[in-house]
FITI-696855 format. One record per residue (C-alpha): x, y, z; residue number from 1. Coordinates in steps of 0.02 Angstrom, whole numbers. Example, Ala and Ser with C-alpha at 12.3 -4.5 7.8 and 13.67 -1.06 7.14 Angstrom:
2
<r u="615" v="-225" w="390" num="1"/>
<r u="684" v="-53" w="357" num="2"/>
***
This chain:
526
<r u="-544" v="347" w="1547" num="1"/>
<r u="-554" v="193" w="1655" num="2"/>
<r u="-727" v="132" w="1600" num="3"/>
<r u="-738" v="45" w="1431" num="4"/>
<r u="-923" v="43" w="1392" num="5"/>
<r u="-904" v="93" w="1210" num="6"/>
<r u="-798" v="13" w="1075" num="7"/>
<r u="-676" v="158" w="1049" num="8"/>
<r u="-646" v="165" w="1237" num="9"/>
<r u="-540" v="8" w="1217" num="10"/>
<r u="-407" v="111" w="1128" num="11"/>
<r u="-429" v="268" w="1232" num="12"/>
<r u="-410" v="173" w="1396" num="13"/>
<r u="-250" v="88" w="1336" num="14"/>
<r u="-184" v="255" w="1272" num="15"/>
<r u="-212" v="327" w="1445" num="16"/>
<r u="-124" v="182" w="1532" num="17"/>
<r u="21" v="156" w="1411" num="18"/>
<r u="27" v="295" w="1281" num="19"/>
<r u="197" v="242" w="1212" num="20"/>
<r u="156" v="56" w="1196" num="21"/>
<r u="146" v="-12" w="1017" num="22"/>
<r u="-34" v="-32" w="960" num="23"/>
<r u="-37" v="-64" w="773" num="24"/>
<r u="91" v="-118" w="644" num="25"/>
<r u="74" v="-109" w="456" num="26"/>
<r u="225" v="-147" w="350" num="27"/>
<r u="378" v="-66" w="426" num="28"/>
<r u="281" v="65" w="526" num="29"/>
<r u="206" v="50" w="700" num="30"/>
<r u="85" v="169" w="787" num="31"/>
<r u="87" v="185" w="976" num="32"/>
<r u="-76" v="198" w="1073" num="33"/>
<r u="-66" v="386" w="1094" num="34"/>
<r u="-43" v="414" w="906" num="35"/>
<r u="-183" v="292" w="862" num="36"/>
<r u="-302" v="373" w="987" num="37"/>
<r u="-262" v="547" w="918" num="38"/>
<r u="-298" v="490" w="741" num="39"/>
<r u="-464" v="416" w="794" num="40"/>
<r u="-512" v="580" w="876" num="41"/>
<r u="-469" v="678" w="719" num="42"/>
<r u="-566" v="561" w="606" num="43"/>
<r u="-717" v="572" w="723" num="44"/>
<r u="-708" v="762" w="717" num="45"/>
<r u="-700" v="753" w="527" num="46"/>
<r u="-859" v="649" w="522" num="47"/>
<r u="-947" v="772" w="636" num="48"/>
<r u="-892" v="912" w="518" num="49"/>
<r u="-982" v="816" w="380" num="50"/>
<r u="-1140" v="821" w="489" num="51"/>
<r u="-1143" v="634" w="518" num="52"/>
<r u="-1299" v="604" w="621" num="53"/>
<r u="-1309" v="485" w="768" num="54"/>
<r u="-1303" v="302" w="713" num="55"/>
<r u="-1283" v="343" w="528" num="56"/>
<r u="-1179" v="215" w="435" num="57"/>
<r u="-998" v="237" w="381" num="58"/>
<r u="-941" v="109" w="252" num="59"/>
<r u="-756" v="62" w="248" num="60"/>
<r u="-699" v="-25" w="89" num="61"/>
<r u="-510" v="-44" w="107" num="62"/>
<r u="-380" v="-177" w="130" num="63"/>
<r u="-295" v="-186" w="300" num="64"/>
<r u="-202" v="-24" w="336" num="65"/>
<r u="-193" v="111" w="470" num="66"/>
<r u="-335" v="210" w="392" num="67"/>
<r u="-450" v="58" w="400" num="68"/>
<r u="-432" v="37" w="587" num="69"/>
<r u="-439" v="226" w="616" num="70"/>
<r u="-603" v="235" w="519" num="71"/>
<r u="-681" v="90" w="617" num="72"/>
<r u="-648" v="162" w="787" num="73"/>
<r u="-665" v="344" w="730" num="74"/>
<r u="-841" v="309" w="668" num="75"/>
<r u="-879" v="236" w="839" num="76"/>
<r u="-808" v="390" w="927" num="77"/>
<r u="-915" v="504" w="817" num="78"/>
<r u="-1072" v="411" w="867" num="79"/>
<r u="-1092" v="329" w="698" num="80"/>
<r u="-1101" v="146" w="646" num="81"/>
<r u="-959" v="72" w="545" num="82"/>
<r u="-988" v="-55" w="407" num="83"/>
<r u="-829" v="-150" w="358" num="84"/>
<r u="-840" v="-209" w="178" num="85"/>
<r u="-730" v="-357" w="133" num="86"/>
<r u="-598" v="-293" w="10" num="87"/>
<r u="-614" v="-447" w="-101" num="88"/>
<r u="-795" v="-404" w="-144" num="89"/>
<r u="-833" v="-335" w="-317" num="90"/>
<r u="-928" v="-176" w="-362" num="91"/>
<r u="-1101" v="-255" w="-371" num="92"/>
<r u="-1082" v="-339" w="-201" num="93"/>
<r u="-1013" v="-181" w="-123" num="94"/>
<r u="-1155" v="-79" w="-196" num="95"/>
<r u="-1283" v="-198" w="-122" num="96"/>
<r u="-1211" v="-177" w="53" num="97"/>
<r u="-1198" v="13" w="39" num="98"/>
<r u="-1379" v="25" w="-20" num="99"/>
<r u="-1447" v="-104" w="101" num="100"/>
<r u="-1390" v="-11" w="258" num="101"/>
<r u="-1404" v="165" w="186" num="102"/>
<r u="-1219" v="209" w="202" num="103"/>
<r u="-1198" v="398" w="220" num="104"/>
<r u="-1007" v="409" w="213" num="105"/>
<r u="-890" v="292" w="117" num="106"/>
<r u="-704" v="277" w="153" num="107"/>
<r u="-604" v="197" w="13" num="108"/>
<r u="-449" v="216" w="-96" num="109"/>
<r u="-441" v="310" w="-263" num="110"/>
<r u="-416" v="145" w="-355" num="111"/>
<r u="-566" v="62" w="-274" num="112"/>
<r u="-670" v="218" w="-303" num="113"/>
<r u="-635" v="208" w="-490" num="114"/>
<r u="-698" v="29" w="-494" num="115"/>
<r u="-854" v="79" w="-393" num="116"/>
<r u="-898" v="241" w="-483" num="117"/>
<r u="-1045" v="175" w="-585" num="118"/>
<r u="-1112" v="73" w="-438" num="119"/>
<r u="-1105" v="221" w="-319" num="120"/>
<r u="-1223" v="318" w="-431" num="121"/>
<r u="-1361" v="203" w="-367" num="122"/>
<r u="-1320" v="230" w="-183" num="123"/>
<r u="-1447" v="369" w="-153" num="124"/>
<r u="-1408" v="391" w="33" num="125"/>
<r u="-1222" v="418" w="3" num="126"/>
<r u="-1172" v="598" w="35" num="127"/>
<r u="-983" v="593" w="61" num="128"/>
<r u="-835" v="491" w="-1" num="129"/>
<r u="-667" v="500" w="87" num="130"/>
<r u="-516" v="445" w="-15" num="131"/>
<r u="-353" v="385" w="61" num="132"/>
<r u="-184" v="430" w="-12" num="133"/>
<r u="-148" v="594" w="-100" num="134"/>
<r u="-251" v="603" w="-260" num="135"/>
<r u="-196" v="753" w="-363" num="136"/>
<r u="-374" v="789" w="-415" num="137"/>
<r u="-533" v="739" w="-329" num="138"/>
<r u="-656" v="648" w="-442" num="139"/>
<r u="-837" v="704" w="-450" num="140"/>
<r u="-985" v="600" w="-396" num="141"/>
<r u="-1162" v="665" w="-426" num="142"/>
<r u="-1255" v="690" w="-262" num="143"/>
<r u="-1101" v="670" w="-153" num="144"/>
<r u="-946" v="767" w="-101" num="145"/>
<r u="-773" v="688" w="-116" num="146"/>
<r u="-639" v="725" w="15" num="147"/>
<r u="-456" v="686" w="43" num="148"/>
<r u="-417" v="588" w="201" num="149"/>
<r u="-287" v="715" w="255" num="150"/>
<r u="-410" v="859" w="238" num="151"/>
<r u="-545" v="768" w="337" num="152"/>
<r u="-424" v="743" w="481" num="153"/>
<r u="-388" v="930" w="484" num="154"/>
<r u="-565" v="972" w="543" num="155"/>
<r u="-582" v="1065" w="709" num="156"/>
<r u="-600" v="958" w="865" num="157"/>
<r u="-781" v="912" w="900" num="158"/>
<r u="-870" v="797" w="1021" num="159"/>
<r u="-961" v="646" w="953" num="160"/>
<r u="-1146" v="610" w="979" num="161"/>
<r u="-1199" v="545" w="1149" num="162"/>
<r u="-1219" v="356" w="1137" num="163"/>
<r u="-1233" v="214" w="1263" num="164"/>
<r u="-1179" v="34" w="1261" num="165"/>
<r u="-1341" v="-36" w="1190" num="166"/>
<r u="-1331" v="78" w="1038" num="167"/>
<r u="-1273" v="10" w="870" num="168"/>
<r u="-1085" v="4" w="843" num="169"/>
<r u="-1063" v="-97" w="683" num="170"/>
<r u="-1151" v="-195" w="547" num="171"/>
<r u="-1055" v="-349" w="490" num="172"/>
<r u="-1116" v="-431" w="330" num="173"/>
<r u="-1112" v="-620" w="327" num="174"/>
<r u="-1090" v="-716" w="166" num="175"/>
<r u="-1246" v="-819" w="202" num="176"/>
<r u="-1283" v="-996" w="142" num="177"/>
<r u="-1411" v="-935" w="15" num="178"/>
<r u="-1462" v="-769" w="-62" num="179"/>
<r u="-1393" v="-598" w="-24" num="180"/>
<r u="-1281" v="-567" w="127" num="181"/>
<r u="-1365" v="-518" w="290" num="182"/>
<r u="-1309" v="-370" w="395" num="183"/>
<r u="-1285" v="-423" w="576" num="184"/>
<r u="-1309" v="-273" w="690" num="185"/>
<r u="-1193" v="-271" w="842" num="186"/>
<r u="-1202" v="-151" w="987" num="187"/>
<r u="-1058" v="-74" w="1083" num="188"/>
<r u="-1104" v="-191" w="1225" num="189"/>
<r u="-1093" v="-343" w="1110" num="190"/>
<r u="-920" v="-296" w="1045" num="191"/>
<r u="-843" v="-237" w="1208" num="192"/>
<r u="-908" v="-388" w="1304" num="193"/>
<r u="-839" v="-500" w="1166" num="194"/>
<r u="-668" v="-417" w="1173" num="195"/>
<r u="-657" v="-437" w="1362" num="196"/>
<r u="-718" v="-616" w="1359" num="197"/>
<r u="-599" v="-675" w="1223" num="198"/>
<r u="-451" v="-583" w="1299" num="199"/>
<r u="-491" v="-667" w="1465" num="200"/>
<r u="-484" v="-848" w="1407" num="201"/>
<r u="-341" v="-818" w="1284" num="202"/>
<r u="-249" v="-729" w="1425" num="203"/>
<r u="-205" v="-583" w="1312" num="204"/>
<r u="-93" v="-455" w="1396" num="205"/>
<r u="21" v="-306" w="1362" num="206"/>
<r u="170" v="-367" w="1264" num="207"/>
<r u="66" v="-486" w="1157" num="208"/>
<r u="73" v="-473" w="968" num="209"/>
<r u="-79" v="-535" w="873" num="210"/>
<r u="-76" v="-562" w="685" num="211"/>
<r u="-231" v="-499" w="593" num="212"/>
<r u="-231" v="-625" w="450" num="213"/>
<r u="-420" v="-644" w="436" num="214"/>
<r u="-529" v="-511" w="351" num="215"/>
<r u="-575" v="-371" w="470" num="216"/>
<r u="-753" v="-382" w="404" num="217"/>
<r u="-762" v="-555" w="485" num="218"/>
<r u="-807" v="-555" w="671" num="219"/>
<r u="-656" v="-661" w="717" num="220"/>
<r u="-545" v="-550" w="611" num="221"/>
<r u="-608" v="-393" w="696" num="222"/>
<r u="-583" v="-479" w="864" num="223"/>
<r u="-395" v="-474" w="836" num="224"/>
<r u="-409" v="-286" w="851" num="225"/>
<r u="-532" v="-272" w="994" num="226"/>
<r u="-453" v="-404" w="1107" num="227"/>
<r u="-279" v="-333" w="1079" num="228"/>
<r u="-334" v="-155" w="1113" num="229"/>
<r u="-425" v="-208" w="1272" num="230"/>
<r u="-266" v="-293" w="1333" num="231"/>
<r u="-149" v="-153" w="1278" num="232"/>
<r u="-65" v="-272" w="1155" num="233"/>
<r u="-6" v="-248" w="975" num="234"/>
<r u="-95" v="-303" w="816" num="235"/>
<r u="-1" v="-332" w="653" num="236"/>
<r u="-103" v="-301" w="495" num="237"/>
<r u="-67" v="-425" w="356" num="238"/>
<r u="-136" v="-430" w="178" num="239"/>
<r u="-65" v="-597" w="122" num="240"/>
<r u="-66" v="-688" w="-45" num="241"/>
<r u="4" v="-857" w="7" num="242"/>
<r u="0" v="-958" w="168" num="243"/>
<r u="189" v="-944" w="174" num="244"/>
<r u="169" v="-755" w="193" num="245"/>
<r u="75" v="-787" w="355" num="246"/>
<r u="213" v="-898" w="418" num="247"/>
<r u="345" v="-768" w="375" num="248"/>
<r u="247" v="-633" w="468" num="249"/>
<r u="230" v="-744" w="622" num="250"/>
<r u="418" v="-766" w="624" num="251"/>
<r u="465" v="-586" w="579" num="252"/>
<r u="348" v="-501" w="702" num="253"/>
<r u="371" v="-630" w="841" num="254"/>
<r u="184" v="-657" w="847" num="255"/>
<r u="117" v="-728" w="1010" num="256"/>
<r u="-61" v="-768" w="952" num="257"/>
<r u="-127" v="-824" w="782" num="258"/>
<r u="-311" v="-853" w="741" num="259"/>
<r u="-364" v="-930" w="575" num="260"/>
<r u="-501" v="-1031" w="490" num="261"/>
<r u="-485" v="-1217" w="446" num="262"/>
<r u="-437" v="-1196" w="261" num="263"/>
<r u="-289" v="-1087" w="310" num="264"/>
<r u="-239" v="-1204" w="451" num="265"/>
<r u="-243" v="-1351" w="330" num="266"/>
<r u="-122" v="-1259" w="215" num="267"/>
<r u="-11" v="-1200" w="358" num="268"/>
<r u="-1" v="-1375" w="430" num="269"/>
<r u="75" v="-1434" w="267" num="270"/>
<r u="218" v="-1309" w="278" num="271"/>
<r u="378" v="-1324" w="377" num="272"/>
<r u="373" v="-1203" w="524" num="273"/>
<r u="533" v="-1116" w="580" num="274"/>
<r u="597" v="-1191" w="742" num="275"/>
<r u="614" v="-1017" w="820" num="276"/>
<r u="425" v="-991" w="813" num="277"/>
<r u="396" v="-1103" w="964" num="278"/>
<r u="492" v="-979" w="1071" num="279"/>
<r u="361" v="-842" w="1053" num="280"/>
<r u="198" v="-913" w="979" num="281"/>
<r u="101" v="-939" w="1141" num="282"/>
<r u="-63" v="-995" w="1062" num="283"/>
<r u="-152" v="-1036" w="901" num="284"/>
<r u="-341" v="-1024" w="884" num="285"/>
<r u="-465" v="-1095" w="761" num="286"/>
<r u="-634" v="-1023" w="714" num="287"/>
<r u="-757" v="-1031" w="569" num="288"/>
<r u="-782" v="-1219" w="571" num="289"/>
<r u="-706" v="-1375" w="646" num="290"/>
<r u="-520" v="-1400" w="621" num="291"/>
<r u="-486" v="-1575" w="552" num="292"/>
<r u="-406" v="-1689" w="682" num="293"/>
<r u="-262" v="-1730" w="566" num="294"/>
<r u="-225" v="-1544" w="542" num="295"/>
<r u="-229" v="-1516" w="730" num="296"/>
<r u="-111" v="-1663" w="757" num="297"/>
<r u="13" v="-1597" w="630" num="298"/>
<r u="13" v="-1424" w="708" num="299"/>
<r u="36" v="-1492" w="883" num="300"/>
<r u="183" v="-1596" w="824" num="301"/>
<r u="268" v="-1443" w="749" num="302"/>
<r u="219" v="-1325" w="892" num="303"/>
<r u="236" v="-1428" w="1052" num="304"/>
<r u="248" v="-1274" w="1164" num="305"/>
<r u="101" v="-1182" w="1083" num="306"/>
<r u="-73" v="-1195" w="1160" num="307"/>
<r u="-215" v="-1236" w="1038" num="308"/>
<r u="-383" v="-1151" w="1067" num="309"/>
<r u="-525" v="-1227" w="968" num="310"/>
<r u="-668" v="-1103" w="955" num="311"/>
<r u="-843" v="-1091" w="886" num="312"/>
<r u="-945" v="-935" w="858" num="313"/>
<r u="-1084" v="-848" w="764" num="314"/>
<r u="-1073" v="-676" w="688" num="315"/>
<r u="-1245" v="-653" w="767" num="316"/>
<r u="-1167" v="-671" w="940" num="317"/>
<r u="-982" v="-634" w="905" num="318"/>
<r u="-913" v="-789" w="995" num="319"/>
<r u="-993" v="-936" w="1086" num="320"/>
<r u="-877" v="-1074" w="1146" num="321"/>
<r u="-695" v="-1125" w="1164" num="322"/>
<r u="-604" v="-1284" w="1212" num="323"/>
<r u="-469" v="-1258" w="1345" num="324"/>
<r u="-299" v="-1314" w="1276" num="325"/>
<r u="-278" v="-1444" w="1413" num="326"/>
<r u="-430" v="-1534" w="1342" num="327"/>
<r u="-364" v="-1540" w="1163" num="328"/>
<r u="-283" v="-1710" w="1192" num="329"/>
<r u="-438" v="-1790" w="1268" num="330"/>
<r u="-574" v="-1704" w="1165" num="331"/>
<r u="-494" v="-1641" w="1003" num="332"/>
<r u="-662" v="-1647" w="913" num="333"/>
<r u="-753" v="-1540" w="1041" num="334"/>
<r u="-797" v="-1355" w="1024" num="335"/>
<r u="-785" v="-1340" w="1213" num="336"/>
<r u="-897" v="-1244" w="1331" num="337"/>
<r u="-969" v="-1068" w="1337" num="338"/>
<r u="-847" v="-923" w="1341" num="339"/>
<r u="-848" v="-808" w="1494" num="340"/>
<r u="-1009" v="-707" w="1514" num="341"/>
<r u="-1108" v="-812" w="1390" num="342"/>
<r u="-1232" v="-954" w="1411" num="343"/>
<r u="-1246" v="-1090" w="1280" num="344"/>
<r u="-1384" v="-1220" w="1288" num="345"/>
<r u="-1442" v="-1364" w="1177" num="346"/>
<r u="-1628" v="-1369" w="1144" num="347"/>
<r u="-1755" v="-1483" w="1062" num="348"/>
<r u="-1879" v="-1412" w="938" num="349"/>
<r u="-2007" v="-1392" w="1077" num="350"/>
<r u="-1886" v="-1280" w="1175" num="351"/>
<r u="-1843" v="-1407" w="1310" num="352"/>
<r u="-1662" v="-1449" w="1351" num="353"/>
<r u="-1582" v="-1599" w="1270" num="354"/>
<r u="-1516" v="-1744" w="1372" num="355"/>
<r u="-1329" v="-1783" w="1369" num="356"/>
<r u="-1272" v="-1839" w="1195" num="357"/>
<r u="-1443" v="-1800" w="1120" num="358"/>
<r u="-1426" v="-1694" w="962" num="359"/>
<r u="-1511" v="-1525" w="969" num="360"/>
<r u="-1496" v="-1344" w="915" num="361"/>
<r u="-1362" v="-1235" w="993" num="362"/>
<r u="-1442" v="-1080" w="1070" num="363"/>
<r u="-1345" v="-936" w="1146" num="364"/>
<r u="-1405" v="-806" w="1270" num="365"/>
<r u="-1323" v="-658" w="1356" num="366"/>
<r u="-1236" v="-493" w="1322" num="367"/>
<r u="-1155" v="-556" w="1162" num="368"/>
<r u="-1319" v="-588" w="1070" num="369"/>
<r u="-1330" v="-461" w="928" num="370"/>
<r u="-1470" v="-341" w="882" num="371"/>
<r u="-1538" v="-438" w="733" num="372"/>
<r u="-1518" v="-420" w="545" num="373"/>
<r u="-1524" v="-246" w="471" num="374"/>
<r u="-1689" v="-207" w="387" num="375"/>
<r u="-1741" v="-390" w="380" num="376"/>
<r u="-1879" v="-429" w="506" num="377"/>
<r u="-1918" v="-600" w="429" num="378"/>
<r u="-1742" v="-671" w="444" num="379"/>
<r u="-1719" v="-587" w="613" num="380"/>
<r u="-1876" v="-675" w="678" num="381"/>
<r u="-1808" v="-842" w="616" num="382"/>
<r u="-1642" v="-826" w="709" num="383"/>
<r u="-1673" v="-710" w="857" num="384"/>
<r u="-1815" v="-783" w="960" num="385"/>
<r u="-1884" v="-769" w="1135" num="386"/>
<r u="-1804" v="-894" w="1251" num="387"/>
<r u="-1936" v="-1028" w="1290" num="388"/>
<r u="-2012" v="-1007" w="1463" num="389"/>
<r u="-1952" v="-1181" w="1516" num="390"/>
<r u="-1775" v="-1162" w="1447" num="391"/>
<r u="-1626" v="-1153" w="1566" num="392"/>
<r u="-1597" v="-976" w="1628" num="393"/>
<r u="-1782" v="-926" w="1621" num="394"/>
<r u="-1893" v="-901" w="1772" num="395"/>
<r u="-2083" v="-903" w="1761" num="396"/>
<r u="-2099" v="-741" w="1857" num="397"/>
<r u="-2004" v="-641" w="1726" num="398"/>
<r u="-2133" v="-546" w="1625" num="399"/>
<r u="-2020" v="-478" w="1488" num="400"/>
<r u="-1954" v="-610" w="1368" num="401"/>
<r u="-1768" v="-627" w="1334" num="402"/>
<r u="-1709" v="-642" w="1154" num="403"/>
<r u="-1582" v="-778" w="1117" num="404"/>
<r u="-1496" v="-823" w="955" num="405"/>
<r u="-1544" v="-992" w="881" num="406"/>
<r u="-1391" v="-1045" w="783" num="407"/>
<r u="-1465" v="-1170" w="659" num="408"/>
<r u="-1318" v="-1283" w="705" num="409"/>
<r u="-1345" v="-1458" w="772" num="410"/>
<r u="-1233" v="-1504" w="919" num="411"/>
<r u="-1229" v="-1626" w="1064" num="412"/>
<r u="-1168" v="-1602" w="1242" num="413"/>
<r u="-1080" v="-1745" w="1332" num="414"/>
<r u="-1099" v="-1794" w="1515" num="415"/>
<r u="-959" v="-1674" w="1565" num="416"/>
<r u="-1042" v="-1526" w="1478" num="417"/>
<r u="-926" v="-1518" w="1326" num="418"/>
<r u="-1007" v="-1478" w="1159" num="419"/>
<r u="-980" v="-1565" w="991" num="420"/>
<r u="-1027" v="-1491" w="822" num="421"/>
<r u="-1129" v="-1607" w="711" num="422"/>
<r u="-1174" v="-1495" w="566" num="423"/>
<r u="-1277" v="-1350" w="499" num="424"/>
<r u="-1458" v="-1395" w="476" num="425"/>
<r u="-1460" v="-1322" w="300" num="426"/>
<r u="-1303" v="-1419" w="249" num="427"/>
<r u="-1346" v="-1591" w="318" num="428"/>
<r u="-1345" v="-1725" w="182" num="429"/>
<r u="-1499" v="-1838" w="182" num="430"/>
<r u="-1450" v="-2003" w="102" num="431"/>
<r u="-1524" v="-2178" w="113" num="432"/>
<r u="-1634" v="-2123" w="258" num="433"/>
<r u="-1483" v="-2057" w="357" num="434"/>
<r u="-1433" v="-1880" w="400" num="435"/>
<r u="-1246" v="-1859" w="366" num="436"/>
<r u="-1141" v="-1711" w="419" num="437"/>
<r u="-1026" v="-1651" w="278" num="438"/>
<r u="-895" v="-1603" w="408" num="439"/>
<r u="-892" v="-1782" w="471" num="440"/>
<r u="-858" v="-1846" w="295" num="441"/>
<r u="-722" v="-1716" w="270" num="442"/>
<r u="-645" v="-1759" w="439" num="443"/>
<r u="-621" v="-1940" w="386" num="444"/>
<r u="-550" v="-1890" w="217" num="445"/>
<r u="-421" v="-1778" w="299" num="446"/>
<r u="-372" v="-1917" w="418" num="447"/>
<r u="-320" v="-2025" w="269" num="448"/>
<r u="-188" v="-1894" w="225" num="449"/>
<r u="-226" v="-1931" w="42" num="450"/>
<r u="-305" v="-1761" w="7" num="451"/>
<r u="-250" v="-1580" w="20" num="452"/>
<r u="-419" v="-1493" w="37" num="453"/>
<r u="-593" v="-1565" w="19" num="454"/>
<r u="-777" v="-1521" w="24" num="455"/>
<r u="-924" v="-1641" w="40" num="456"/>
<r u="-1104" v="-1602" w="-5" num="457"/>
<r u="-1265" v="-1686" w="-59" num="458"/>
<r u="-1327" v="-1698" w="-239" num="459"/>
<r u="-1507" v="-1744" w="-283" num="460"/>
<r u="-1524" v="-1931" w="-321" num="461"/>
<r u="-1677" v="-2028" w="-379" num="462"/>
<r u="-1661" v="-2174" w="-258" num="463"/>
<r u="-1546" v="-2113" w="-118" num="464"/>
<r u="-1628" v="-1943" w="-93" num="465"/>
<r u="-1455" v="-1866" w="-101" num="466"/>
<r u="-1290" v="-1943" w="-150" num="467"/>
<r u="-1129" v="-1888" w="-66" num="468"/>
<r u="-1010" v="-1797" w="-183" num="469"/>
<r u="-834" v="-1745" w="-136" num="470"/>
<r u="-720" v="-1621" w="-223" num="471"/>
<r u="-540" v="-1637" w="-166" num="472"/>
<r u="-367" v="-1572" w="-209" num="473"/>
<r u="-206" v="-1675" w="-209" num="474"/>
<r u="-97" v="-1671" w="-53" num="475"/>
<r u="48" v="-1548" w="-56" num="476"/>
<r u="180" v="-1608" w="-179" num="477"/>
<r u="82" v="-1765" w="-226" num="478"/>
<r u="-59" v="-1837" w="-328" num="479"/>
<r u="-232" v="-1894" w="-276" num="480"/>
<r u="-270" v="-2078" w="-304" num="481"/>
<r u="-461" v="-2089" w="-300" num="482"/>
<r u="-461" v="-2279" w="-300" num="483"/>
<r u="-352" v="-2283" w="-144" num="484"/>
<r u="-455" v="-2145" w="-64" num="485"/>
<r u="-619" v="-2237" w="-92" num="486"/>
<r u="-541" v="-2396" w="-22" num="487"/>
<r u="-496" v="-2298" w="135" num="488"/>
<r u="-672" v="-2228" w="144" num="489"/>
<r u="-748" v="-2403" w="139" num="490"/>
<r u="-633" v="-2455" w="280" num="491"/>
<r u="-669" v="-2303" w="389" num="492"/>
<r u="-852" v="-2263" w="350" num="493"/>
<r u="-1020" v="-2352" w="356" num="494"/>
<r u="-1083" v="-2392" w="181" num="495"/>
<r u="-1212" v="-2251" w="177" num="496"/>
<r u="-1075" v="-2122" w="210" num="497"/>
<r u="-954" v="-2177" w="72" num="498"/>
<r u="-948" v="-2044" w="-66" num="499"/>
<r u="-1034" v="-2091" w="-227" num="500"/>
<r u="-920" v="-1976" w="-325" num="501"/>
<r u="-748" v="-1900" w="-295" num="502"/>
<r u="-693" v="-1762" w="-413" num="503"/>
<r u="-510" v="-1707" w="-413" num="504"/>
<r u="-465" v="-1524" w="-439" num="505"/>
<r u="-306" v="-1425" w="-427" num="506"/>
<r u="-312" v="-1314" w="-273" num="507"/>
<r u="-349" v="-1211" w="-187" num="508"/>
<r u="-538" v="-1235" w="-178" num="509"/>
<r u="-647" v="-1078" w="-187" num="510"/>
<r u="-673" v="-980" w="-27" num="511"/>
<r u="-815" v="-871" w="29" num="512"/>
<r u="-771" v="-693" w="83" num="513"/>
<r u="-727" v="-752" w="259" num="514"/>
<r u="-599" v="-877" w="198" num="515"/>
<r u="-702" v="-1035" w="223" num="516"/>
<r u="-713" v="-1167" w="86" num="517"/>
<r u="-871" v="-1124" w="-12" num="518"/>
<r u="-974" v="-1283" w="-18" num="519"/>
<r u="-1122" v="-1194" w="-98" num="520"/>
<r u="-1022" v="-1134" w="-247" num="521"/>
<r u="-942" v="-1305" w="-271" num="522"/>
<r u="-1111" v="-1392" w="-262" num="523"/>
<r u="-1183" v="-1274" w="-393" num="524"/>
<r u="-1042" v="-1320" w="-513" num="525"/>
<r u="-1074" v="-1508" w="-508" num="526"/>
***
């Protein structure tokens, strides 16, 4: 098993090379690669015994545990498509996802099943439920059979369906800025290419330990598994309640790589890190939005030996850019350049390439571009479009058009080719005739060190178009002086950017399912 064309091959190849190497840790227990690979094979055989057809969907609604990872990669090995459902979602949200992508098999816990029972009655495509643990009695569900995990894994060995790298591997549901979540369809090629690319620039290798702190239903969270398995490294699964739990796990497990989103980094930067961490934490990585410069500075002060990787990506294309650590001092506000085996361009509305420092839409092409949104041709057509004939990378003689993903994000590229995030088109604040990026406002607020967390957004205004409103929490162990904060804003911002209103709340601010501060929810509450 040298070739790794399919997602589950990442584990099988590492199991062949280093069967005794640690692959996955949960709590006090660690599985080596041989044991993990065997479990995946048994789960795949169990799905085949349930007559799972090629590319049918397998929903996994669990917190992080061994069974979760086994189900992901076992569904892949069976020739199915796994659908990770964020464990913080409630029954109605879970039911929507299961119905939307016609889930045939659901893997969950007895406790979660009880909370879902009424919702599952409306999931007409659901035929089987697999429960973890050892329930004494199996509950009944009209129209579906319920199975124990242990019994499913006892099925006779069976080969999975024949699939190739352009077949579907997973559907990841994004929280979306408006409306219901969208199911991003990713192929084996998308996910394997992403794992190899990320592992390449992060220099992941055997002996690494990555901490899975992000939800596994989030592309960057799942990447902690795929990049580690490609490299033959170990992943530690963590279901944490407090940021301090993350710090304790980094120290206890001697983590070498930690990836998080800005809200978590903001909280972690306000904690005291153990001095011993610098001896093993080789890199930290940010995704899911720009890390505030003040937060980055604090982390670099506490972790002088640790390399910071600032990353940007879309669920629709798994990952797009990264900033090499050696550039963090010179360009701390940059999202870097394209990752290996990806092409990122900045286009005007007419499809032509932007000049240096001219704002335009970030467009990504290549093997990482996903397969569209499940069962949603309208939204797919908005985001996944043919690459314009005069765009970089296109040649007039090519008859078949290439689909690229149009991010909806406004960026600029400097003279040296480094990219800078300006804002999401649907979140830009239009005030006094200006377009203001909420992240730019937040960046300045963080730099004052007078706030803990903050979110900026536009509110309809009769004369301004939109006024800028900020909701902020006090800094750790302190209070928030809005008068002083506004004075700092007037010193650091042009007049049109100064917030009209600052509302103080006790933290933390609400998050969306991927851990990002939820501007939409906050705006709806004002």
